[in-house]
Wavefront OBJ file of the C-alpha trace (Angstrom):
o trace
v 159.440 218.435 133.376
v 161.631 217.454 130.413
v 163.282 220.006 128.168
v 163.456 219.238 124.478
v 166.028 220.887 122.258
v 164.677 222.258 118.981
v 165.781 220.487 115.815
v 168.689 222.050 113.912
v 167.710 224.361 111.058
v 167.321 222.853 107.610
v 170.148 224.452 105.685
v 170.550 223.267 102.110
v 173.492 225.429 101.067
v 176.562 223.174 100.572
v 178.913 225.749 102.108
v 177.093 225.926 105.449
v 177.463 223.385 108.249
v 174.942 223.704 111.107
v 175.889 222.754 114.673
v 173.560 222.390 117.644
v 174.955 224.601 120.456
v 171.888 224.887 122.700
v 173.174 222.479 125.370
v 176.654 224.067 125.428
v 175.156 227.527 125.692
v 172.779 226.503 128.511
v 175.655 224.856 130.392
v 177.815 227.976 130.105
v 175.001 230.236 131.282
v 174.491 228.171 134.439
v 178.023 229.043 135.548
v 177.177 232.761 135.697
v 176.063 234.429 138.900
v 172.679 236.243 138.891
v 173.168 239.705 137.449
v 176.675 238.977 136.105
v 177.444 240.470 132.708
v 179.938 239.043 130.229
v 181.470 241.581 127.888
v 183.187 240.531 124.688
v 185.252 243.324 123.144
v 184.717 241.782 119.701
v 180.919 241.698 120.067
v 179.866 245.343 119.861
v 176.596 246.967 120.845
v 175.721 247.349 117.173
v 176.117 243.604 116.619
v 174.125 242.827 119.764
v 171.192 244.973 118.660
v 171.430 243.560 115.143
v 171.245 240.039 116.565
v 168.100 240.947 118.473
v 166.508 242.336 115.318
v 167.251 239.388 113.032
v 164.098 237.485 112.045
v 161.907 239.741 114.182
v 159.039 240.851 111.903
v 158.764 244.157 113.781
v 162.472 245.023 113.569
v 164.043 243.151 110.648
v 163.168 245.010 107.458
v 164.497 242.110 105.385
v 162.334 239.470 107.075
v 159.997 237.743 104.637
v 156.787 236.114 105.810
v 155.743 232.746 104.441
v 154.792 233.100 100.799
v 156.194 236.621 100.575
v 158.545 237.483 97.726
v 161.398 239.963 97.738
v 160.475 241.046 94.218
v 157.512 243.368 93.782
v 154.771 241.640 91.780
v 152.441 244.630 91.418
v 151.896 245.779 87.810
v 152.384 249.557 87.716
v 151.069 249.728 84.149
v 147.640 248.339 85.032
v 144.564 250.410 84.264
v 143.111 252.329 87.215
v 139.794 254.006 87.846
v 139.911 257.793 88.373
v 138.783 257.218 91.962
v 141.677 254.799 92.509
v 144.187 257.325 91.169
v 142.686 259.928 93.472
v 143.096 257.569 96.440
v 146.757 256.846 95.619
v 147.537 260.566 95.280
v 145.863 261.355 98.607
v 147.855 258.602 100.305
v 151.099 259.932 98.834
v 150.165 263.432 99.951
v 149.543 262.285 103.526
v 152.875 260.441 103.735
v 155.070 262.835 101.699
v 157.758 260.169 101.358
v 159.366 258.105 98.610
v 159.710 254.823 100.465
v 156.176 253.445 100.360
v 154.974 253.415 96.753
v 155.692 250.987 93.930
v 154.838 253.773 91.479
v 157.587 256.006 92.848
v 160.047 253.108 92.777
v 159.163 252.376 89.149
v 160.102 255.943 88.180
v 163.337 255.889 90.195
v 164.741 252.547 89.096
v 166.736 253.013 86.950
v 167.324 256.721 87.515
v 165.810 258.725 84.632
v 167.991 261.170 82.727
v 165.191 263.225 81.159
v 161.500 263.928 81.600
v 160.506 261.303 79.026
v 162.241 258.512 80.930
v 160.557 259.547 84.195
v 157.743 257.091 83.605
v 156.399 253.828 84.992
v 157.448 252.019 81.796
v 160.814 252.595 80.116
v 160.038 250.757 76.883
v 158.652 253.354 74.397
v 156.175 250.833 72.986
v 154.838 249.918 76.439
v 154.776 253.605 77.367
v 152.513 254.415 74.418
v 150.148 251.595 75.414
v 149.732 252.820 79.003
v 146.240 253.897 80.138
v 145.877 257.645 79.644
v 144.811 258.344 83.223
v 148.174 257.088 84.500
v 149.646 260.328 83.126
v 148.016 262.160 86.049
v 149.557 259.825 88.622
v 152.920 260.052 86.842
v 152.776 263.859 86.930
v 152.050 263.873 90.648
v 154.808 261.338 91.407
v 157.381 263.387 89.472
v 156.322 266.482 91.422
v 156.593 264.532 94.682
v 160.090 263.326 93.796
v 161.182 266.833 92.901
v 159.806 268.266 96.162
v 161.412 265.581 98.332
v 164.735 266.036 96.548
v 164.693 269.797 97.109
v 163.792 269.374 100.777
v 166.678 266.915 101.161
v 169.018 269.491 99.661
v 167.778 272.113 102.134
v 168.297 269.949 105.201
v 171.555 268.181 104.368
v 173.165 269.734 107.411
v 170.369 268.521 109.701
v 170.594 265.562 112.087
v 169.858 262.212 110.413
v 168.621 259.054 112.102
v 170.182 255.761 111.146
v 167.757 254.514 108.503
v 168.626 252.409 105.477
v 167.463 253.999 102.208
v 167.708 252.059 98.982
v 167.715 255.069 96.699
v 168.654 258.709 96.920
v 165.334 260.194 95.807
v 167.163 262.431 93.329
v 165.359 262.658 90.008
v 165.633 265.289 87.272
v 167.516 267.559 89.654
v 168.466 269.938 86.842
v 165.140 269.947 85.042
v 161.628 271.156 85.687
v 158.314 269.960 84.296
v 155.121 271.732 83.402
v 152.448 269.099 83.956
v 148.816 269.491 83.032
v 145.874 267.101 82.926
v 142.383 266.692 81.615
v 139.886 264.226 83.160
v 136.056 264.275 83.540
v 133.993 266.347 86.042
v 134.369 266.000 89.898
v 137.324 263.627 89.734
v 138.999 265.983 87.266
v 138.647 268.899 89.695
v 140.003 266.885 92.616
v 142.991 265.622 90.624
v 143.706 269.084 89.246
v 143.734 270.609 92.754
v 146.250 268.038 93.939
v 148.571 268.734 91.029
v 148.244 272.474 91.623
v 149.171 271.944 95.264
v 152.285 270.019 94.280
v 153.291 272.756 91.801
v 152.712 275.436 94.453
v 154.897 273.528 96.900
v 157.689 273.257 94.329
v 157.409 276.981 93.626
v 157.619 277.775 97.341
v 160.715 275.612 97.812
v 162.311 277.219 94.760
v 161.751 280.696 96.232
v 163.118 279.645 99.623
v 166.401 278.572 98.018
v 166.948 282.073 96.641
v 168.770 284.677 98.683
v 167.170 288.119 98.699
v 163.526 287.598 97.832
v 160.697 289.972 98.607
v 158.706 288.775 101.632
v 155.405 289.122 99.751
v 156.736 286.840 97.007
v 157.462 284.180 99.614
v 153.924 284.426 100.955
v 152.190 283.992 97.583
v 152.650 280.209 97.060
v 151.823 279.495 100.714
v 148.611 281.495 100.456
v 147.772 279.587 97.280
v 148.391 276.268 99.026
v 146.208 277.288 101.945
v 143.303 277.861 99.550
v 143.948 274.490 97.927
v 144.161 272.744 101.296
v 140.622 273.829 102.120
v 139.501 271.275 99.519
v 141.283 268.536 101.447
v 139.274 269.293 104.582
v 141.366 267.421 107.089
v 144.884 268.400 106.085
v 147.039 270.802 108.064
v 147.927 274.177 106.593
v 151.612 274.998 106.086
v 150.912 278.669 106.929
v 153.534 281.459 106.698
v 157.201 282.267 107.083
v 158.970 281.283 110.318
v 159.245 284.719 112.053
v 155.540 285.410 111.608
v 154.683 281.907 112.767
v 156.569 282.549 116.009
v 154.816 285.888 116.395
v 151.430 284.222 115.999
v 152.305 281.553 118.557
v 153.579 284.142 121.048
v 150.583 286.425 120.466
v 148.193 283.539 120.971
v 149.885 282.185 124.094
v 151.471 284.988 126.116
v 151.727 288.233 124.127
v 148.469 289.344 122.498
v 149.175 292.708 120.886
v 152.570 292.784 122.603
v 155.110 295.461 121.808
v 157.788 292.775 121.637
v 156.290 291.401 118.403
v 155.308 294.674 116.751
v 156.556 294.246 113.131
v 157.063 298.002 112.681
v 159.915 297.980 115.217
v 162.111 296.075 112.739
v 162.304 299.156 110.500
v 163.713 301.397 113.261
v 167.493 301.718 112.796
v 168.456 304.227 115.519
v 170.413 302.193 118.135
v 169.301 304.405 121.025
v 165.619 303.990 120.156
v 163.882 301.486 122.518
v 162.021 300.043 119.538
v 165.314 299.140 117.846
v 166.541 297.521 121.074
v 163.323 295.507 121.374
v 163.570 294.335 117.748
v 167.219 293.334 118.260
v 166.431 291.289 121.380
v 163.496 289.584 119.647
v 165.790 288.718 116.729
v 168.120 287.051 119.246
v 165.142 285.207 120.701
v 164.011 283.908 117.304
v 167.523 282.823 116.388
v 167.775 280.808 119.620
v 164.296 279.297 119.571
v 163.896 278.420 115.879
v 165.618 275.031 115.972
v 163.940 273.549 119.097
v 160.571 274.933 117.984
v 160.770 273.324 114.536
v 162.121 270.130 116.112
v 158.746 269.639 117.797
v 157.137 269.185 114.389
v 159.935 266.883 113.236
v 159.670 264.742 116.367
v 156.056 263.788 115.744
v 156.873 262.550 112.236
v 158.492 259.471 113.820
v 157.081 256.334 115.414
v 155.891 256.404 119.019
v 159.046 254.867 120.519
v 161.272 257.426 118.827
v 158.885 260.243 119.709
v 159.222 259.450 123.408
v 162.973 258.933 123.235
v 163.504 262.199 121.342
v 161.220 264.126 123.690
v 163.436 262.992 126.581
v 166.282 264.911 124.899
v 164.069 267.781 123.777
v 162.981 268.779 127.287
v 166.612 269.387 128.257
v 166.977 271.704 125.273
v 163.799 273.542 126.287
v 164.989 273.753 129.897
v 168.164 275.521 128.751
v 166.104 277.614 126.345
v 163.836 278.773 129.174
v 166.820 279.942 131.221
v 168.392 281.745 128.264
v 165.263 283.563 127.093
v 164.573 284.648 130.676
v 167.671 286.831 130.331
v 166.141 288.356 127.189
v 162.905 288.853 129.150
v 164.766 290.779 131.826
v 166.438 293.060 129.261
v 163.093 293.743 127.577
v 161.522 294.298 130.991
v 163.904 297.214 131.602
v 163.411 298.627 128.101
v 159.607 298.465 128.362
v 159.566 299.594 132.014
v 157.244 296.737 133.001
v 155.730 296.563 136.482
v 155.159 293.414 138.557
v 151.620 292.121 138.929
v 150.041 292.304 142.372
v 146.772 290.491 143.073
v 144.638 289.770 146.120
v 146.709 286.615 146.582
v 149.913 288.628 146.680
v 152.697 289.669 144.332
v 153.220 287.084 141.556
v 156.176 288.852 139.957
v 157.005 290.053 136.484
v 155.412 288.841 133.287
v 158.490 287.226 131.634
v 156.436 286.257 128.552
v 159.165 284.559 126.524
v 160.340 282.243 129.312
v 156.676 281.602 130.248
v 156.051 280.511 126.662
v 159.057 278.153 126.767
v 158.011 276.770 130.177
v 154.508 275.984 128.893
v 155.921 273.999 125.961
v 158.377 272.198 128.236
v 155.637 271.138 130.663
v 153.521 269.775 127.823
v 156.429 267.721 126.506
v 157.078 266.289 129.969
v 153.440 265.199 130.149
v 153.719 263.569 126.719
v 156.743 261.558 127.874
v 154.794 260.104 130.816
v 151.648 259.528 128.739
v 153.599 257.774 125.985
v 155.055 255.556 128.705
v 151.532 254.291 129.375
v 150.835 253.894 125.655
v 154.030 251.899 125.077
v 153.435 249.681 128.158
v 156.731 250.751 129.752
v 155.464 250.743 133.339
v 154.762 247.654 135.461
v 151.291 247.364 137.080
v 152.628 248.263 140.528
v 154.230 251.413 139.061
v 150.993 252.815 137.632
v 149.917 254.563 140.845
v 153.216 256.429 141.106
v 153.413 257.398 137.436
v 149.804 258.643 137.403
v 150.631 260.706 140.477
v 153.601 262.246 138.646
v 151.398 262.959 135.606
v 148.928 264.637 137.971
v 151.839 266.680 139.391
v 152.915 267.885 135.926
v 149.374 268.670 134.749
v 148.717 270.631 137.938
v 151.864 272.678 137.237
v 150.646 273.379 133.705
v 147.209 274.457 134.945
v 148.775 276.783 137.517
v 151.112 278.236 134.909
v 148.155 278.794 132.589
v 146.412 280.662 135.406
v 149.495 282.868 135.798
v 149.557 283.669 132.062
v 145.834 284.410 132.178
v 146.338 286.909 135.033
v 148.930 288.884 133.053
v 146.848 288.767 129.861
v 143.789 290.031 131.740
v 145.849 292.897 133.174
v 147.135 293.821 129.705
v 143.553 293.728 128.379
v 142.331 296.003 131.173
v 145.183 298.471 130.607
v 144.611 298.411 126.851
v 140.924 299.262 127.207
v 141.752 302.198 129.467
v 144.368 303.580 127.063
v 143.549 305.352 123.851
v 143.562 303.732 120.420
v 141.890 300.500 121.519
v 140.379 298.866 118.420
v 138.086 295.954 117.646
v 141.011 294.069 116.061
v 143.015 294.397 119.267
v 140.049 293.182 121.320
v 139.649 290.141 119.051
v 143.303 289.239 119.551
v 142.987 289.455 123.338
v 139.798 287.361 123.306
v 141.472 284.814 121.027
v 144.408 284.519 123.436
v 142.153 284.163 126.482
v 140.182 281.429 124.675
v 143.403 279.540 124.030
v 144.492 279.855 127.660
v 141.079 278.630 128.860
v 141.245 275.617 126.523
v 144.785 274.854 127.728
v 143.760 275.094 131.390
v 140.696 272.906 130.796
v 142.836 270.257 129.086
v 145.371 270.402 131.941
v 142.590 270.165 134.547
v 141.128 267.064 132.857
v 144.555 265.392 132.845
v 145.166 266.454 136.443
v 141.824 265.100 137.726
v 141.875 261.850 135.740
v 145.474 261.065 136.724
v 144.659 261.817 140.373
v 141.663 259.482 140.241
v 143.608 256.615 138.677
v 146.427 257.115 141.189
v 143.961 256.674 144.075
v 142.358 253.673 142.360
v 145.667 251.864 141.797
v 146.866 252.705 145.311
v 143.715 251.046 146.667
v 144.211 247.981 144.466
v 147.808 247.672 145.669
v 146.765 247.828 149.319
v 144.265 245.052 148.711
v 146.940 242.933 147.018
v 145.161 242.939 143.657
v 147.982 244.550 141.649
v 151.249 242.696 141.276
v 154.152 243.122 138.864
v 154.479 240.921 135.821
v 157.138 238.240 136.120
v 158.738 236.661 139.192
v 158.374 238.110 142.646
v 160.421 239.241 144.506
v 162.410 240.939 141.779
v 166.062 239.880 142.079
v 167.605 242.809 140.197
v 165.668 245.892 141.277
v 163.903 247.656 144.087
v 161.507 250.596 144.310
v 164.224 253.241 144.522
v 166.152 251.927 141.520
v 162.963 251.807 139.435
v 162.159 255.354 140.545
v 165.579 256.544 139.350
v 165.114 254.845 135.982
v 161.611 256.249 135.423
v 162.623 259.755 136.483
v 165.966 259.839 134.688
v 164.634 262.041 131.822
v 163.435 264.625 134.360
v 166.305 264.516 136.882
v 168.282 267.406 135.358
v 165.260 269.657 134.739
v 165.377 272.813 136.865
v 161.636 273.566 136.829
v 159.425 271.868 137.816
v 161.667 270.385 140.466
v 161.705 266.597 140.591
v 160.266 265.196 143.853
v 162.648 263.077 145.900
v 162.068 259.342 146.177
v 160.583 259.723 149.666
v 158.253 262.517 148.520
v 157.238 260.501 145.468
v 156.556 257.340 147.498
v 154.570 259.156 150.166
v 152.476 261.100 147.643
v 151.680 257.998 145.580
v 150.950 255.602 148.483
v 149.105 258.149 150.697
v 149.696 256.090 153.872
v 147.592 258.368 156.086
v 144.469 258.001 153.932
v 142.158 255.021 154.385
v 140.686 253.018 151.516
v 137.154 254.510 151.845
v 138.584 258.014 151.543
v 140.847 256.990 148.666
v 137.872 255.619 146.749
v 135.892 258.761 147.538
v 138.699 260.965 146.190
v 139.068 258.739 143.125
v 135.359 258.886 142.314
v 135.230 262.650 142.732
v 138.345 263.288 140.612
v 137.264 260.952 137.810
v 133.783 262.504 137.744
v 135.406 265.937 137.419
v 137.583 264.701 134.549
v 134.538 263.228 132.777
v 132.685 266.546 132.985
v 135.796 268.353 131.767
v 136.063 266.095 128.716
v 132.373 266.678 128.007
v 133.013 270.428 128.034
v 136.084 270.029 125.799
v 134.184 267.930 123.263
v 131.491 270.619 122.957
v 133.970 273.350 122.033
v 133.805 274.403 118.371
v 136.934 273.899 116.309
v 137.890 277.577 116.543
v 137.757 277.631 120.351
v 139.396 274.207 120.673
v 142.154 275.308 118.248
v 141.872 272.146 116.166
v 140.872 273.588 112.788
v 141.281 271.004 109.992
v 141.851 268.262 112.569
v 138.659 268.668 114.589
v 137.274 265.201 113.861
v 140.408 263.393 115.043
v 140.869 265.659 118.048
v 137.231 265.243 119.096
v 137.453 261.455 118.675
v 140.464 261.477 121.015
v 138.542 263.537 123.601
v 135.566 261.161 123.376
v 137.941 258.217 123.916
v 139.266 259.911 127.073
v 135.680 260.504 128.188
v 134.814 256.810 127.706
v 137.919 255.844 129.686
v 136.807 258.173 132.493
v 133.344 256.569 132.520
v 134.900 253.086 132.694
v 137.200 254.218 135.520
v 134.208 255.595 137.418
v 132.443 252.243 137.069
v 135.563 250.444 138.352
v 135.769 252.742 141.401
v 132.084 252.166 142.211
v 132.454 248.394 141.795
v 135.538 248.297 144.022
v 133.837 250.477 146.637
v 130.850 248.131 146.863
v 133.081 245.060 147.056
v 135.189 246.667 149.789
v 132.128 247.645 151.826
v 130.782 244.105 151.544
v 134.113 242.576 152.560
v 134.580 245.025 155.453
v 131.055 244.493 156.747
v 130.071 248.126 156.258
v 126.372 248.734 156.866
v 124.692 252.109 156.188
v 127.943 254.052 156.118
v 129.388 252.476 159.274
v 133.041 251.788 159.965
v 132.919 248.093 159.098
v 133.447 245.259 161.558
v 136.172 243.412 159.620
v 137.991 246.550 158.416
v 139.456 247.017 161.886
v 141.486 243.826 161.398
v 143.431 245.488 158.568
v 142.564 246.611 155.058
v 145.209 244.451 153.390
v 143.755 241.257 154.895
v 140.327 241.796 153.304
v 139.231 239.598 150.418
v 137.035 241.743 148.194
v 136.295 238.859 145.817
v 137.778 240.562 142.762
v 140.698 240.071 140.447
v 142.258 242.634 138.108
v 142.816 242.360 134.372
v 144.689 244.960 132.352
v 143.707 245.660 128.745
v 146.275 244.790 126.116
v 147.960 247.827 124.513
v 145.663 249.260 121.883
v 142.521 247.509 123.162
v 141.462 249.980 125.865
v 139.369 253.094 125.419
v 142.500 255.251 125.322
v 146.152 254.201 125.384
v 147.116 256.954 127.839
v 144.509 255.936 130.414
v 144.919 252.337 131.576
v 141.631 251.447 133.246
v 141.681 248.046 134.997
v 138.875 245.543 134.579
v 137.610 244.152 137.896
v 136.260 240.616 137.588
v 134.392 238.933 140.491
v 136.135 235.748 141.586
v 132.982 234.395 143.240
v 131.237 233.974 139.899
v 134.284 232.139 138.527
v 134.235 229.724 141.475
v 130.533 229.006 140.907
v 131.079 228.347 137.203
v 133.833 225.834 138.001
l 1 2 3 4 5 6 7 8 9 10 11 12 13 14 15 16 17 18 19 20 21 22 23 24 25 26 27 28 29 30 31 32 33 34 35 36 37 38 39 40 41 42 43 44 45 46 47 48 49 50 51 52 53 54 55 56 57 58 59 60 61 62 63 64 65 66 67 68 69 70 71 72 73 74 75 76 77 78 79 80 81 82 83 84 85 86 87 88 89 90 91 92 93 94 95 96 97 98 99 100 101 102 103 104 105 106 107 108 109 110 111 112 113 114 115 116 117 118 119 120 121 122 123 124 125 126 127 128 129 130 131 132 133 134 135 136 137 138 139 140 141 142 143 144 145 146 147 148 149 150 151 152 153 154 155 156 157 158 159 160 161 162 163 164 165 166 167 168 169 170 171 172 173 174 175 176 177 178 179 180 181 182 183 184 185 186 187 188 189 190 191 192 193 194 195 196 197 198 199 200 201 202 203 204 205 206 207 208 209 210 211 212 213 214 215 216 217 218 219 220 221 222 223 224 225 226 227 228 229 230 231 232 233 234 235 236 237 238 239 240 241 242 243 244 245 246 247 248 249 250 251 252 253 254 255 256 257 258 259 260 261 262 263 264 265 266 267 268 269 270 271 272 273 274 275 276 277 278 279 280 281 282 283 284 285 286 287 288 289 290 291 292 293 294 295 296 297 298 299 300 301 302 303 304 305 306 307 308 309 310 311 312 313 314 315 316 317 318 319 320 321 322 323 324 325 326 327 328 329 330 331 332 333 334 335 336 337 338 339 340 341 342 343 344 345 346 347 348 349 350 351 352 353 354 355 356 357 358 359 360 361 362 363 364 365 366 367 368 369 370 371 372 373 374 375 376 377 378 379 380 381 382 383 384 385 386 387 388 389 390 391 392 393 394 395 396 397 398 399 400 401 402 403 404 405 406 407 408 409 410 411 412 413 414 415 416 417 418 419 420 421 422 423 424 425 426 427 428 429 430 431 432 433 434 435 436 437 438 439 440 441 442 443 444 445 446 447 448 449 450 451 452 453 454 455 456 457 458 459 460 461 462 463 464 465 466 467 468 469 470 471 472 473 474 475 476 477 478 479 480 481 482 483 484 485 486 487 488 489 490 491 492 493 494 495 496 497 498 499 500 501 502 503 504 505 506 507 508 509 510 511 512 513 514 515 516 517 518 519 520 521 522 523 524 525 526 527 528 529 530 531 532 533 534 535 536 537 538 539 540 541 542 543 544 545 546 547 548 549 550 551 552 553 554 555 556 557 558 559 560 561 562 563 564 565 566 567 568 569 570 571 572 573 574 575 576 577 578 579 580 581 582 583 584 585 586 587 588 589 590 591 592 593 594 595 596 597 598 599 600 601 602 603 604 605 606 607 608 609 610 611 612 613 614 615 616 617 618 619 620 621 622 623 624 625 626 627 628 629 630 631 632 633 634 635
């Protein structure tokens, strides 16, 4: 086979001389030993990564496709239909950023010095000739710029990722604008609501920047925005101030009607009063947990690769947080004189609600890291069995922890009903919390069962020699233990749940003592259980599924998981029939040829993996089994 060198690039600039170095480079590389690294002190990591990104459409932001111009050719002064303006505003609202709209760029460049200049056209004559409806879009864009600028001012001390920004987003920082509009009927109402929402957001940010402001004053713009958001239907509410948001989360998850979050305790100033001590400890808790809690919402504003990478750091923060708030739990336990819970299964210890809350969030993040690994195609085909086993391990831990929280909540409910002063409002809060715990446990059980089923399926395929890694085999630079250490590196320093050793991981994933018929039986049973669980999840109303204002997207995701479970069940059945036929199994017998060894059987199938984004769900990689006998006949 002959190797042809590519022609040198056509460079027309007189100051550039191109040289063909392919042969010299190939000759130099041949002198290196396999696995040898050459480090040049003058060629830094930054330059290396930059070199990889150059001319890559996915990575190089300056890369221009054929026929693409660096200059924007869109006319921002063109006439638009009211419906088109409404669509642009909704898109800007969803993104809440300055870096995606030619209309925003037209206002920013050059930077306006007064409200009149903050327009799509700077020429007064052209400005007067603009379509009247563009005034609405201009008003919204100015409000968006003002809001983004104020948010930037509030978070200047926050951590920034390395992202190139062409402009500062600062416009009219010392001025405010009172923008109104007037357009016909339904479109007029929709546009007016969006402008009101932007004004309410600006008012809320303005109040937050002030020092001593009445708490009710802070609530007013957020309440107004919540009413406005109802008209959007599928947008997420920004809710209330941070301390109350934590209280709601704690009350929903682990502390319904808990004394630890009683707001009246804050007003007690006597140091010896237990209520003052409880309020002081909860203030310490909020101060410690605020940053990692808010980081969760920041993390999911990034792309999938960064989400996974940042979660790998976040779980270490939550692991330390769990240990620290457990100390607060123990202090509150003494102050409240709490008793351990004893059940028929034995003593399960003290409640420790704050550390339980942190542990639940940490477990969910660990699951997301593994699931995003499947979505981003990080794992090789022969690693899928092991990683699905580890996902099953984490989901099982989350389900068991949910059961523990449920036991303590049920005890608190029983004690509350026996005590005096039990009200309907208190009962609703307990029922709301129990509904959340049930939904969490059902979600964890579905993940647990489905991951267990896919683990058994991939283990069977590996035994039959149908799953092989991509690329050359054997792998010259790695082995199973090294790959295990790389995959488990994010979890190695986590105290709870404890990371299984390599031997434990290998044994649990390969299940050497279980035969293929039993593996397929377990896989079919687990996948069927997951399918029924997803059916039950999909039938939950938005209130019980806790997906208000995002119910359609959440339910579509559940249905996608359900379809993946159905496809996995079909694959297990197909593989079971092919194995029985190859092993000579008749009417449930042992199989004449199976005694010779399972690995030596030819089941007449080959495996295809769906490309990322083409399967039923990116977290559940269901293999396609294609009969090889039909292919032979067709050829």
